[in-house]
C-alpha positions as CSV (number, residue, x, y, z in Angstrom):
1,M,-36.0,-72.2,110.6
2,S,-35.4,-68.6,110.7
3,E,-35.6,-66.4,113.6
4,D,-39.3,-64.9,112.5
5,G,-40.5,-68.8,112.0
6,R,-40.8,-68.6,108.4
7,K,-39.3,-71.2,106.4
8,R,-36.5,-70.5,103.6
9,V,-36.5,-72.9,100.4
10,N,-33.8,-72.7,97.7
11,V,-35.6,-71.3,94.6
12,S,-33.1,-73.0,91.9
13,S,-33.5,-76.3,93.5
14,F,-37.1,-76.1,93.9
15,L,-37.9,-75.2,90.2
16,D,-35.5,-77.7,89.0
17,D,-37.1,-80.4,90.5
18,F,-40.8,-79.1,90.0
19,S,-40.0,-78.9,86.2
20,R,-38.1,-82.2,86.2
21,G,-41.4,-83.7,87.4
22,A,-40.9,-84.4,91.2
23,S,-44.6,-85.4,92.4
24,D,-46.1,-82.8,95.1
25,Q,-45.4,-85.4,97.8
26,E,-41.8,-85.4,96.9
27,L,-41.5,-81.7,96.7
28,R,-43.2,-81.5,100.5
29,E,-40.8,-84.2,101.7
30,K,-37.7,-82.7,100.4
31,F,-38.4,-79.0,101.2
32,G,-40.3,-79.6,104.7
33,L,-43.5,-78.1,103.4
34,T,-47.1,-78.7,104.5
35,H,-49.8,-79.0,101.5
36,S,-50.7,-75.3,102.3
37,Q,-47.1,-74.2,102.2
38,L,-46.4,-75.6,98.7
39,S,-49.5,-74.2,97.2
40,R,-48.3,-70.9,98.8
41,L,-44.7,-71.5,97.4
42,V,-46.0,-72.0,93.8
43,G,-48.3,-69.3,93.9
44,V,-45.5,-66.6,94.9
45,L,-43.1,-68.0,92.6
46,K,-45.9,-67.7,89.6
47,E,-46.6,-64.0,91.0
48,R,-42.8,-63.1,90.7
49,G,-42.5,-64.6,87.2
50,Q,-40.0,-67.3,88.4
51,L,-42.3,-70.1,87.8
52,T,-43.0,-69.4,84.1
53,A,-45.6,-71.2,81.5
54,E,-42.7,-73.0,79.8
55,I,-41.4,-74.5,83.3
56,A,-45.1,-75.5,83.7
57,R,-45.3,-77.0,80.3
58,E,-41.6,-78.9,81.0
59,R,-43.2,-80.1,84.2
60,E,-46.3,-81.6,82.8
61,N,-44.4,-83.3,80.4
62,N,-42.0,-84.9,82.7
63,L,-44.9,-86.0,84.8
64,K,-46.2,-87.6,81.8
65,I,-43.2,-89.6,81.2
66,R,-42.9,-90.5,84.7
67,F,-46.5,-91.5,86.1
68,G,-48.3,-91.5,82.6
69,S,-50.2,-88.5,83.5
70,P,-49.6,-84.4,83.7
71,Q,-51.1,-84.5,86.8
72,G,-48.5,-86.8,88.5
73,P,-48.9,-90.0,90.3
74,R,-52.6,-91.0,91.8
75,D,-52.7,-91.5,95.7
76,S,-52.9,-95.3,95.3
77,E,-49.7,-95.4,93.3
78,E,-46.1,-95.6,94.7
79,S,-44.2,-92.6,94.5
80,L,-41.0,-92.5,93.0
81,A,-38.0,-92.8,95.4
82,V,-36.1,-89.3,95.5
83,D,-32.4,-88.9,96.4
84,L,-33.1,-86.9,99.6
85,N,-29.3,-86.2,99.8
86,T,-29.7,-83.9,96.9
87,G,-33.5,-83.7,96.4
88,L,-33.2,-84.8,92.4
89,V,-34.8,-87.5,90.8
90,L,-32.6,-89.4,88.4
91,H,-32.2,-88.8,85.0
92,C,-31.5,-91.0,81.5
93,P,-27.7,-90.1,80.8
94,S,-28.8,-90.7,77.2
95,C,-31.8,-88.3,76.8
96,G,-32.2,-86.5,80.4
97,A,-35.8,-88.1,80.9
98,A,-36.5,-88.6,84.7
99,V,-36.5,-92.4,85.2
100,K,-37.1,-94.6,88.3
101,R,-34.1,-95.5,90.6
102,D,-34.4,-99.4,89.9
103,A,-35.2,-99.0,85.9
104,Q,-33.1,-101.3,83.8
105,R,-34.0,-99.4,80.3
106,C,-35.2,-95.7,80.0
107,E,-39.1,-95.5,79.1
108,Y,-38.7,-92.8,76.8
109,C,-35.4,-93.8,74.5
110,S,-35.0,-97.5,75.6
111,A,-31.5,-96.6,76.5
112,P,-30.0,-99.3,79.0
113,L,-29.4,-97.6,82.4
114,D,-26.7,-98.2,85.1
115,F,-26.3,-95.7,87.8
116,S,-23.6,-97.6,90.2
117,L,-20.8,-95.4,88.9
118,K,-18.6,-98.5,88.9
119,G,-16.8,-97.2,85.6
120,K,-15.0,-94.2,84.6
121,T,-16.6,-90.9,85.4
122,I,-16.7,-87.3,84.9
123,N,-18.3,-84.1,86.7
124,C,-21.3,-82.4,85.5
125,P,-20.1,-78.8,84.5
126,H,-23.3,-77.5,86.0
127,C,-24.1,-79.1,89.6
128,F,-20.6,-80.9,89.8
129,A,-22.2,-84.3,90.3
130,E,-20.6,-87.4,89.5
131,I,-21.8,-88.8,86.4
132,P,-21.0,-91.8,83.9
133,A,-18.1,-90.6,81.5
134,D,-20.5,-91.0,78.1
135,S,-23.1,-89.1,79.6
136,R,-25.1,-86.5,77.1
137,F,-27.0,-85.7,80.2
138,C,-26.3,-85.5,83.8
139,I,-28.1,-88.2,85.7
140,K,-28.8,-85.5,88.9
141,C,-29.7,-82.2,87.3
142,A,-30.5,-83.5,83.2
143,K,-28.4,-80.5,81.9
144,T,-26.5,-81.1,78.8
145,V,-22.7,-82.3,79.3
146,K,-21.9,-82.8,75.7
147,G,-18.4,-81.1,74.9
148,L,-16.7,-82.2,78.1
149,I,-13.0,-82.9,77.7
150,K,-12.9,-86.7,79.0
151,D,-9.0,-87.3,78.5
152,G,-6.9,-84.4,78.7
153,L,-3.4,-83.4,78.5
154,V,-0.6,-85.3,80.7
155,L,0.7,-82.7,82.9
156,E,4.2,-84.2,84.0
157,D,5.2,-81.3,86.0
158,R,1.9,-81.1,88.1
159,L,1.9,-84.4,90.5
160,C,-1.1,-85.3,92.5
161,P,-0.8,-84.3,96.2
162,R,-2.0,-87.6,97.2
163,C,-0.5,-90.1,94.7
164,E,2.7,-88.2,93.4
165,L,1.7,-89.1,90.0
166,P,1.3,-86.6,86.9
167,M,-2.4,-85.4,86.9
168,R,-4.5,-84.4,83.6
169,A,-5.7,-81.1,82.3
170,R,-9.6,-81.7,82.7
171,K,-12.5,-79.4,81.7
172,I,-15.6,-78.8,84.0
173,G,-17.9,-76.9,81.8
174,D,-16.0,-73.6,81.2
175,F,-13.4,-74.2,84.0
176,S,-9.9,-76.0,83.6
177,V,-8.9,-78.1,86.6
178,M,-6.1,-80.8,87.0
179,H,-7.5,-83.8,88.1
180,C,-5.7,-87.0,89.2
181,E,-7.2,-90.3,87.3
182,K,-6.1,-92.8,90.6
183,C,-7.6,-91.3,93.2
184,T,-10.1,-88.9,91.4
185,G,-9.2,-85.5,93.4
186,S,-8.9,-82.3,92.0
187,F,-6.4,-79.2,92.2
188,I,-8.4,-76.0,90.9
189,P,-6.7,-72.7,90.5
190,E,-7.6,-70.0,93.0
191,E,-9.1,-67.6,90.3
192,T,-11.1,-70.6,88.7
193,F,-12.2,-71.8,92.3
194,E,-13.8,-67.9,92.7
195,M,-15.6,-68.3,89.5
196,M,-17.1,-71.7,90.0
197,Q,-18.5,-70.3,93.6
198,E,-19.9,-67.5,91.8
199,N,-21.5,-69.8,89.2
200,S,-22.9,-71.8,92.2
201,Q,-25.0,-68.9,93.6
202,R,-28.7,-69.1,93.7
203,V,-31.4,-67.2,94.7
204,V,-33.1,-68.2,98.0
205,V,-36.9,-67.1,98.8
206,S,-37.9,-66.5,102.4
207,I,-40.7,-68.8,103.2
208,D,-36.5,-72.5,105.5
209,G,-33.8,-72.4,107.2
210,G,-30.7,-73.5,104.8
211,K,-28.7,-76.8,106.0
212,R,-24.9,-77.2,106.2
213,A,-23.3,-79.2,104.0
214,P,-22.7,-82.6,106.1
215,A,-19.5,-82.7,107.6
216,Q,-16.8,-84.9,105.7
217,S,-16.1,-88.5,106.9
218,D,-13.4,-89.4,109.1
219,M,-10.1,-90.1,107.4
220,A,-6.4,-90.1,108.2
221,I,-5.0,-86.5,108.4
222,R,-2.3,-86.2,106.1
223,Y,-0.6,-82.7,104.8
224,V,-0.1,-82.5,101.2
225,R,2.0,-80.5,98.9
226,C,1.0,-78.0,96.2
227,P,1.6,-79.5,92.7
228,V,2.4,-75.8,91.5
229,C,5.3,-74.8,94.2
230,R,5.4,-78.0,96.2
231,N,5.3,-76.5,99.4
232,V,2.9,-78.1,102.1
233,M,-0.5,-76.5,101.9
234,N,-2.8,-75.3,104.7
235,R,-5.7,-77.6,106.2
236,M,-8.7,-75.2,106.5
237,N,-12.2,-75.4,107.2
238,F,-14.0,-73.7,103.9
239,A,-15.8,-70.6,105.1
240,R,-15.1,-71.4,108.8
241,I,-18.5,-73.1,109.3
242,S,-18.8,-75.7,106.3
243,G,-17.3,-78.6,108.0
244,I,-15.5,-79.3,104.9
245,I,-12.0,-79.3,105.2
246,I,-9.8,-78.5,102.6
247,D,-6.2,-78.4,101.6
248,S,-5.1,-74.8,100.5
249,C,-2.0,-73.1,98.8
250,K,-2.3,-69.4,98.6
251,G,-2.1,-67.8,95.2
252,H,-2.2,-71.1,93.6
253,G,-5.2,-73.2,94.4
254,M,-6.8,-75.7,96.7
255,W,-6.8,-79.7,96.3
256,F,-10.1,-81.3,96.6
257,D,-10.5,-84.9,97.5
258,P,-13.2,-87.0,95.8
259,G,-16.6,-85.4,96.7
260,E,-15.5,-82.3,98.3
261,V,-16.4,-79.9,95.3
262,E,-19.9,-81.0,95.1
263,K,-20.2,-80.5,98.7
264,I,-18.8,-77.2,98.7
265,M,-20.9,-76.0,95.5
266,D,-24.1,-77.3,97.6
267,F,-23.1,-75.3,100.3
268,V,-22.5,-72.1,98.4
269,A,-26.0,-72.7,96.7
270,R,-27.6,-73.2,100.1
271,G,-26.5,-69.6,101.1
272,G,-23.6,-70.9,103.2
273,L,-21.2,-68.0,102.0
274,Q,-23.6,-65.5,103.4
275,K,-24.4,-67.2,106.4
276,A,-20.5,-67.4,107.0
277,K,-20.2,-63.4,106.1
278,I,-22.8,-62.6,108.6
279,E,-21.2,-64.7,111.5
280,E,-17.7,-63.2,110.7
281,L,-19.2,-59.7,111.0
282,E,-20.8,-60.4,114.4
283,R,-17.6,-61.8,115.6
284,L,-15.5,-58.8,114.4
285,K,-18.4,-56.3,116.3
286,A,-17.9,-58.4,119.5
287,E,-14.0,-58.2,119.4
288,E,-14.2,-54.5,118.7
289,K,-16.5,-54.2,121.6
290,M,-14.0,-56.0,123.9
291,Q,-11.2,-54.1,123.0
292,K,-13.3,-50.4,123.6
293,I,-13.7,-52.1,127.1
294,K,-10.3,-53.0,127.5
295,N,-9.3,-49.2,126.2
296,M,-11.5,-48.1,128.6
297,Q,-10.3,-49.9,131.5
298,I,-6.5,-48.8,130.7
299,S,-7.7,-45.3,130.5
300,G,-9.7,-45.3,133.8
301,R,-7.0,-46.7,135.7
302,G,-4.9,-43.3,135.2
303,T,-7.5,-40.7,135.0
304,S,-6.6,-39.0,138.3
305,D,-3.5,-39.6,140.5
306,S,-5.4,-37.7,143.4
307,W,-7.0,-41.1,143.7
308,D,-4.2,-43.1,144.6
309,N,-3.9,-41.2,148.1
310,Y,-7.1,-42.6,149.2
311,P,-6.8,-46.7,149.9
312,G,-9.7,-48.5,148.1
313,A,-11.1,-45.5,146.2
314,Q,-9.1,-46.4,142.9
315,G,-10.6,-49.7,142.9
316,A,-14.3,-48.5,143.9
317,L,-14.1,-46.1,140.9
318,Y,-12.8,-48.7,138.4
319,T,-15.6,-51.2,139.5
320,A,-18.4,-48.5,139.3
321,D,-17.3,-47.0,135.9
322,I,-16.6,-50.2,134.1
323,V,-20.0,-51.6,135.0
324,G,-21.1,-48.3,133.7
325,W,-19.0,-48.7,130.6
326,V,-20.2,-52.1,129.6
327,W,-23.6,-51.6,130.2
328,D,-23.5,-48.6,127.6
329,L,-21.6,-51.0,125.0
330,L,-24.2,-53.6,125.7
331,K,-27.0,-51.1,124.7
332,R,-25.2,-49.8,121.5
């Protein structure tokens, strides 16, 4: 919740779920909206031209696939379960249609369904979710993933920081990374990671406070070596406030344990970087004010040698003036 009491909603995430056929109840539960707030949000997005006629038609088609009606489920019908961690309905990896979580086959294309992720997996180039390796569509965002390189070149001179085994070159969309087949971690070059962050930025409309990415689970702290220079990497809290601890080598890149890339991209998409920048600016301003106070204290102590001849006068001047200086600074 923002300071002015208004909610903030991730527009891209909302429109994705809206077009994929999430029911009104599912949308309200995911975004924490009342019935009137949901109606108002839809109206605002239509006025801004963000909720287009094409999106509305796509929603009707997906609602028909899921519930047999373009109006969605009846009140008496059981609603389809939604992954509340991501807010996304599951989709068939063969055709992209929205499917029920416990379905054995897709009702649209009849393809067999298995969301256990027990076999070989890849990452979606759009939302970075883990999906079955033979997927044509992402099971989370429903976008096409064809063209991904499943088995890249073995990089004999790039050892996994965790396993000490050669990694493989791997493509995630247009981005090239180094991937370990054993632990499924990835090393991403610095410039590549910056582009991935830019690709994950989404517009957020003001109508609920963004949530931080969940803190990573406890695991044994172990410093690892950069696969490029072999120097020990620094552990850091990404963007200071994310709660996601990553290993970084300046100039070379960052190591991500399984699941960390997806968490960070979700953090970025929810406006985490903007929030981190605001907090950093506030911290710098506070430090600047404190430095001004210290400088004034130092200059104030040597303003007049004549005061040294009067016991206690220096302290009286110092106390009175400092109170005034602090008050003036706080008012700025």
